[in-house]
C-alpha positions in Angstrom: 134.5 60.9 119.0 137.4 62.1 117.8 137.2 62.4 113.8 140.3 60.3 113.5 138.4 57.6 115.3 135.1 58.9 113.8 136.6 57.9 110.2 138.3 54.8 111.2 134.9 53.3 112.7 133.3 54.6 109.2 135.8 52.8 106.8 135.1 49.7 109.1 131.3 49.9 108.3 131.9 50.3 104.6 135.0 47.7 104.1 134.4 44.1 104.5 136.6 42.3 107.0 138.1 39.8 104.3 139.2 43.2 102.3 140.7 44.7 105.7 142.4 41.7 106.7 143.8 41.3 103.4 145.0 45.0 103.4 146.9 44.8 106.6 148.9 42.0 105.1 149.7 43.8 102.3 150.6 46.8 104.7 153.2 44.2 106.8 154.7 42.8 104.0 155.5 46.4 101.9 156.9 47.7 105.7 159.2 44.3 105.8 159.8 45.2 101.9 161.2 48.8 102.6 163.2 47.7 105.6 164.7 45.0 102.7 165.7 47.8 100.6 167.0 49.8 103.4 169.5 47.1 104.0 170.4 46.7 100.3 171.2 50.4 100.2 173.4 50.5 103.3 175.0 47.6 104.1 177.8 46.1 102.5 179.3 42.2 103.3 177.6 39.0 104.5 178.2 40.5 108.6 176.5 43.8 108.1 173.5 42.5 106.6 173.3 39.8 109.2 173.7 41.9 111.8 170.9 44.7 109.9 168.6 41.5 110.3 169.2 40.6 114.1 168.8 43.9 115.0 165.5 44.3 112.8 164.3 40.9 114.3 165.1 42.6 117.7 163.3 45.7 117.3 160.2 44.3 115.2 160.2 41.3 118.4 160.4 43.9 121.1 157.6 46.1 120.1 155.4 42.8 119.4 156.1 42.4 123.1 154.7 45.5 124.4 151.9 46.3 121.2 151.5 42.9 119.8 149.9 44.1 116.3 153.5 43.2 113.4 152.3 46.2 111.8 152.3 48.5 114.3 155.6 46.6 115.3 157.2 47.3 111.8 156.5 51.0 111.4 157.7 51.9 114.6 161.1 49.4 113.8 161.4 51.3 110.3 160.7 54.4 111.7 163.9 54.0 113.8 166.1 52.3 111.2 165.5 55.5 109.4 166.2 58.0 112.1 169.3 56.0 112.8 170.9 56.1 108.8 169.8 60.0 109.0 171.4 60.6 112.2 174.4 58.4 111.0 174.5 60.2 107.5 174.8 63.7 109.7 177.2 62.6 112.2 179.4 61.5 109.3 179.3 65.3 107.4 180.0 66.3 110.9 182.5 64.3 112.4 183.5 61.9 109.4 182.2 58.8 111.9 179.1 56.9 111.9 176.8 57.4 114.8 176.7 54.4 117.2 175.7 53.4 120.4 177.1 55.2 123.0 176.0 58.5 121.2 172.4 57.2 122.5 173.6 56.2 126.3 175.0 59.8 126.1 172.6 61.7 124.9 172.7 65.4 127.2 171.8 69.1 126.8 174.9 70.2 124.7 173.8 67.3 122.3 170.4 68.9 122.0 171.0 72.5 122.0 174.0 71.5 119.0 171.0 69.9 116.7 168.6 72.9 117.5 171.2 75.1 116.4 172.8 73.1 113.3 168.9 72.3 111.6 166.9 75.2 113.4 163.4 73.6 112.2 164.4 70.4 113.8 161.3 71.0 115.6 159.0 71.8 113.6 160.7 68.9 111.1 159.8 66.3 113.7 156.4 68.1 114.6 155.3 67.2 111.0 156.7 63.7 110.8 154.7 63.2 114.2 151.7 65.0 112.2 152.0 62.0 109.1 153.4 58.8 111.3 150.4 59.0 114.0 147.7 58.6 112.0 149.3 55.8 110.0 150.2 54.3 112.9 146.5 54.5 113.9 145.2 53.2 110.5 148.1 49.9 110.9 146.7 49.4 114.4 143.4 49.2 112.9 143.9 47.3 109.5 146.3 44.7 111.3 144.7 41.0 111.8 147.5 39.4 113.5 148.4 38.9 117.1 151.1 37.8 118.5 151.6 36.0 122.4 154.1 37.9 124.6 155.9 34.9 125.1 156.5 34.4 120.9 157.6 37.9 121.0 160.1 37.6 124.2 161.5 34.4 122.3 162.2 35.9 119.5 164.0 38.9 120.8 165.9 37.0 122.8 166.9 34.7 119.9 167.8 37.9 117.9 169.5 39.7 120.6 171.8 36.1 120.8 172.7 36.5 117.3 173.3 40.0 117.3 175.9 39.5 120.5 177.6 36.1 118.6 178.6 38.6 115.3 179.6 41.3 117.5 182.3 39.4 119.4 182.8 36.4 116.9 183.8 39.2 114.3 185.5 41.9 115.4 184.1 45.4 113.8 186.5 46.9 111.1 187.6 50.5 112.8 187.8 51.9 109.0 183.8 51.2 108.2 183.3 53.8 110.9 184.8 56.5 108.7 182.5 55.6 105.6 179.2 55.6 104.6 178.0 52.2 104.8 176.6 49.7 107.7 174.9 52.2 109.7 172.5 50.1 111.5 174.9 47.1 111.9 178.0 49.2 113.2 175.5 50.6 115.7 173.6 47.7 116.8 177.5 45.7 117.2 178.8 49.1 119.0 176.0 48.2 121.5 176.8 45.2 122.1 180.2 45.7 123.0 179.7 49.0 124.7 177.6 47.1 127.2 180.0 44.4 128.3 182.7 47.1 128.6 180.9 49.6 130.4 179.4 46.3 133.0 183.3 45.0 133.1 185.3 48.2 133.4 183.2 51.4 133.5 184.2 54.0 131.7 187.4 54.9 132.9 190.3 52.7 133.6 191.9 53.1 136.5 193.8 50.7 139.1 191.1 49.5 141.8 193.1 50.8 144.8 196.4 52.1 145.3 198.6 52.4 148.2 200.4 55.6 147.1 198.8 59.5 147.9 198.9 62.9 145.7 200.4 65.3 148.8 197.7 67.9 148.3 199.7 70.1 151.2 200.7 72.6 148.3 201.1 76.1 149.3 198.7 78.7 149.1 200.8 80.9 146.8 202.5 80.7 143.8 206.2 81.4 144.1 207.6 81.1 140.8 211.3 82.1 140.2 211.0 84.3 137.3 208.3 86.9 135.4 205.7 84.3 134.6 205.3 84.9 130.2 201.4 85.2 129.0 201.1 81.8 127.3 199.4 80.8 123.6 198.9 77.8 123.2 197.8 77.3 119.4 196.3 73.7 117.9 197.6 74.0 114.8 194.6 71.5 112.5 195.4 68.4 110.9 199.4 69.7 110.4 202.4 67.7 110.6 205.8 67.2 108.5 204.6 65.7 105.2 207.5 65.8 103.6 208.3 62.6 105.9 206.7 60.7 103.3 208.8 59.6 100.1 207.9 61.2 97.0 206.0 64.6 98.5 207.6 67.5 96.9 206.9 70.4 99.5 207.8 74.4 99.0 211.3 75.5 100.1 211.8 76.6 103.3 209.0 74.0 104.2 210.3 72.3 107.7 211.0 75.5 109.0 207.5 75.9 110.5 208.1 72.6 112.7 210.9 73.9 114.4 211.0 75.7 118.0 213.0 78.7 119.0 216.8 76.7 120.0 216.6 75.2 116.1 215.0 71.8 117.2 212.1 69.8 115.4 210.1 68.0 118.1 207.7 65.0 117.2 204.3 65.2 119.2 203.0 61.3 119.2 198.3 62.2 119.8 196.0 59.1 120.0 193.5 60.5 117.2 194.4 58.6 113.8 193.4 61.4 111.2 190.1 62.9 112.6 189.5 63.4 116.2 190.8 66.5 117.3 189.0 66.4 121.1 191.6 63.6 121.5 194.0 65.8 121.4 191.8 68.7 123.2 191.6 66.6 126.0 195.5 65.1 126.4 197.1 69.0 125.8 194.4 70.2 128.6 193.6 67.6 131.0 197.2 65.9 130.9 195.3 62.4 130.3 195.1 60.1 128.3 191.7 59.9 126.0 192.7 55.7 125.6 191.9 55.5 129.2 188.7 55.1 128.0 188.7 52.4 125.6 185.8 52.5 123.4 184.5 55.5 125.2 187.4 57.8 124.3 185.0 58.7 121.1 183.0 60.8 123.5 185.7 61.5 126.1 185.1 65.4 126.1 181.5 64.7 126.7 181.7 62.2 129.5 184.9 64.5 131.2 182.8 67.5 131.4 182.5 68.2 135.3 183.9 65.0 136.1 187.6 65.7 135.6 189.3 68.8 137.2 193.3 68.2 136.8 194.3 70.2 134.1 196.9 72.6 132.8 194.5 75.9 132.8 193.7 75.4 137.0 197.4 74.5 137.1 198.1 78.4 135.8 195.0 79.5 137.7 196.5 78.6 140.8 199.7 81.0 139.9 197.6 84.0 138.7 196.7 83.0 135.2 193.5 84.5 133.5 192.6 81.6 131.4 191.2 82.1 127.9 189.7 79.4 124.7 189.3 81.0 121.0 187.0 77.7 119.9 186.0 78.0 116.4 183.0 76.6 116.3 179.7 75.9 118.7 180.4 75.2 122.2 177.7 72.8 122.5 179.9 70.4 120.6 180.6 67.6 122.3 180.2 69.4 125.1 183.4 71.5 124.4 182.3 74.5 126.5 181.1 72.4 129.6 184.7 70.4 129.4 187.0 73.3 129.1 184.5 75.1 132.0 185.1 72.3 134.4 188.9 72.2 134.0 189.7 75.8 134.5 189.1 78.1 131.5 187.4 81.6 132.5 186.8 82.7 129.3 185.2 80.8 126.1 184.7 82.2 123.1 183.0 80.1 120.3 181.6 80.7 116.8 179.2 82.5 118.1 181.5 85.0 120.1 183.7 85.5 117.1 180.6 85.9 115.2 182.0 83.3 112.0 179.3 81.2 109.9 182.6 79.5 108.3 186.1 78.3 108.7 188.1 81.6 109.1 191.9 81.9 108.0 194.4 81.5 110.7 195.2 85.3 110.6 191.5 85.9 112.2 191.9 83.6 115.2 195.3 84.8 116.1 193.9 88.6 115.9 191.4 87.4 118.4 194.3 86.4 120.4 196.2 89.5 120.0 192.9 91.2 120.8 192.6 89.4 124.1 196.3 90.1 125.2 195.7 93.6 124.4 192.9 94.3 126.7 193.1 92.1 129.2 197.2 91.5 129.6 197.8 94.4 132.8 195.5 92.2 134.9 198.1 89.4 135.3 199.6 86.5 133.0 197.4 85.5 130.4 197.2 81.9 129.1 194.9 81.6 125.7 194.4 78.4 123.8 193.7 79.4 120.2 191.8 77.2 117.6 193.0 77.3 113.6 190.8 76.3 111.0 192.4 76.9 107.7 193.9 73.4 107.5 190.6 71.7 108.1 189.0 68.7 105.6 188.1 68.6 103.1 191.2 69.4 100.7 189.0 68.8 97.6 188.7 72.2 96.6 190.6 75.6 96.5 190.2 77.5 100.0 190.0 81.2 99.5 192.3 81.4 96.8 192.5 85.2 97.1 194.9 84.8 100.5 197.7 82.8 98.4 197.4 84.4 94.9 201.3 83.4 94.2 201.1 80.1 95.1 202.0 77.4 92.7 201.0 73.4 92.5 203.9 71.1 93.1 202.2 68.5 91.4 201.6 65.5 94.1 199.0 63.2 94.1 195.9 63.3 94.6 194.6 61.0 97.3 191.0 59.7 97.7 189.8 63.1 95.8 191.6 65.0 98.2 194.5 67.4 97.3 198.0 67.0 98.4 199.1 70.4 97.3 196.2 72.4 98.5 196.7 70.8 101.7 200.5 72.3 101.8 199.0 75.4 100.0 197.0 75.6 103.1 199.9 74.9 105.4 202.1 77.9 103.4 199.6 79.7 104.6 199.4 79.1 108.3 203.1 79.5 108.2 203.1 83.1 106.8 200.2 84.1 109.2 201.6 82.4 112.5 205.3 84.6 111.4 202.5 87.8 111.3 200.8 86.9 114.3 205.0 86.3 115.9 205.3 90.1 114.6 202.8 91.6 115.6 203.6 90.5 119.8 206.8 91.7 119.0 205.5 95.1 117.6 202.6 95.5 120.0 203.8 94.0 123.1 207.6 94.8 123.5 209.9 93.9 126.0 207.1 91.3 127.7 207.6 87.8 127.6 205.3 85.2 125.8 205.7 81.4 125.6 204.0 80.0 122.3 203.2 76.3 121.8 201.9 75.1 118.8 201.2 71.7 117.9 199.5 69.6 115.5 196.1 67.9 116.5 196.7 65.0 114.3 197.6 64.2 110.8 195.0 64.6 107.8 193.0 62.0 107.4 194.1 61.4 103.7 197.4 60.0 105.7 196.8 57.0 106.2 197.1 56.1 102.9 200.3 57.2 102.7 202.1 55.8 105.0 202.1 52.4 103.3 200.3 52.9 100.3 200.4 48.6 99.9 197.4 48.5 102.9 194.2 48.0 102.5 191.7 50.0 104.9 191.6 46.4 107.3 194.9 46.4 107.5 195.1 50.0 108.4 192.4 49.5 111.0 194.8 46.9 112.1 197.9 48.7 112.1 196.0 51.8 113.7 194.7 49.5 116.2 198.3 48.3 117.0 199.0 51.7 118.1 201.6 52.3 114.9 203.6 55.7 115.7 203.5 56.3 111.7 199.9 57.1 112.4 199.9 59.1 115.1 203.2 61.8 114.9 202.6 65.0 114.4 204.5 68.3 115.7 204.5 70.7 118.6 207.1 73.4 118.5 208.2 76.1 121.2 208.3 79.7 120.8 210.0 82.2 124.0 209.4 86.1 123.2 211.7 88.1 125.6 212.4 85.3 127.8 214.3 82.5 128.6 212.3 78.8 129.0 212.9 78.1 132.3 213.0 74.2 132.0 213.0 72.0 129.0 213.7 68.5 130.3 210.8 67.4 129.2 210.6 68.8 125.4 211.4 65.5 124.6 211.3 64.3 121.0 208.5 62.0 120.8 206.4 63.1 123.2 203.4 61.9 124.1 200.4 64.4 123.6 199.5 64.4 127.7 202.6 65.4 128.9 202.4 68.6 126.6 200.9 70.5 130.0 204.1 69.5 131.6 206.4 70.7 128.9 204.4 74.2 129.2 204.5 74.2 133.1 208.3 73.6 133.4 209.1 76.0 130.2 206.8 78.8 131.7 208.6 78.5 135.2 205.2 77.5 137.2 205.9 75.4 140.4 204.8 71.9 139.8 201.9 70.8 142.0 201.7 67.0 143.4 199.6 66.0 140.0 202.2 67.3 137.8 205.0 66.3 140.0 203.8 63.1 139.9 203.6 62.9 136.4 207.4 64.3 135.9 208.2 61.3 137.4 206.0 59.1 135.3 207.5 60.8 132.3 210.9 59.8 133.3 210.6 56.2 134.2 208.7 55.8 130.9 211.2 57.7 128.5 208.1 60.3 127.0 205.7 57.6 127.0 202.1 57.7 128.9 199.1 55.3 128.7 201.5 52.9 126.2 204.1 52.9 129.0 204.0 49.7 130.9 201.1 48.7 128.8 198.8 51.1 130.4 199.7 50.2 133.9 201.3 53.6 134.8 197.9 55.7 133.2 195.9 53.2 135.2 198.1 53.7 138.7 197.3 57.6 137.9 194.2 58.0 137.1 193.6 55.7 140.8 195.8 58.4 142.4 194.0 61.2 140.9 190.0 59.6 141.7 191.6 59.4 145.5 192.4 63.1 145.6 189.1 64.4 144.0 190.5 65.1 140.6 188.4 63.1 138.8 184.6 62.4 140.2 181.8 60.0 139.8 184.1 57.7 137.1 
């Protein structure tokens, strides 16, 4: 007999049945009290606590239907709840958002790889936890005096599920809660009810069911531009926008010049993420499509699109002889970034491991890597490099690399929720300095070679939503963001042309929907438009620079169907 079973057998002889049963009841009560403690510590408000209780009941009844023993069911339910809270806190630290049900739906190899890289001891942690929990489960199984019939467990599960579903749809979720360290379990459970309904009624991607139109795929085999093609550098300027638009904010002299294009114009950019999700804009500017087309699944857009969406700016450039690169400052497994970008036509993807970085580097580091790539490979043909910057990343609660701006003096702006506006401006000033140095290096090292540089802000800093209208509380901010108030979604884009004249800037509107930036780049570089971008140009003209928001999403749904029928979007 195995040692553990021998121990329980000997203990059973030594412990009277009545004492064993009382001990089993005591364990059951303690487990439910532990769940109550988690509820009180992590859930705010009546609705959240009711959703937690419904979820707790649902988990227990499901395990009871399988195992019949309440103590074991409560133990397994408690383990699931604790793991969910820990994962949600990890996601808060990583993405400033709580975990939701779709995180579980979309677990893939990249997710596992990312977790194992960030937590190299995760395997050992899981092993130790299992070594502790499994014997306890065996003990609770032996102690438990109660047996629950299957029909009562099934009825309880159905009842809890009904209550949870009713709460999820009767009381809309507060979007700002997703950015707060609270309501982990209730948010996860309520998002599950919403996701399952969305998945069964509209699928992952919004698109028309059928359209009579078709994209003409009879494109010329060879690209025949009207001029020499420039190297293209697309720069993601992390969290950057012109904050001087906020009344009362003091900015340094010449601040607005960083947001101007080579022609002296300041152009505004309409992104689809408010205060955090870089990957929304990453999807926009690479695919030329809308993250909003994914509805409640938009948070996972790069993971969903990886291997399914092939229409893109990089693929159009590759057709015209470009070699395509991405300089990505974090792990390539993060949100399937590497797989997503490779699917879209990025030939060479460099992530934090390739760059040999362990922390956020100043912008000059990524500019230098980009310039080195250009020096190494430019002789093989025109290059497209998508370069990410990181120095201006959240949070702005500390002095980042103070030695890099010794002459900086704070301007006396206020703090917002602990974040310093002056620190944000200091990092923007550093970024502007590093960009000027990068342009100077291109002029020095590549005399006479044409370059098109396009910079854009991927989203406003997270604290900016508190500045738009200081009178708004969290719930009101959430409603305004859900209503797509442009004040929360406006950043900038700027165009720089070195040693060449842009071929066509007719699409370089202000404001410009982020999904049209690939069109602007292709036309400015003089790259002939393929059928999909020619069609999107017509949408641009009809919709005056809007994409998803044009005709309440009708244009985007039709365009998605055209791409599906053309084989450029698959399995969605």
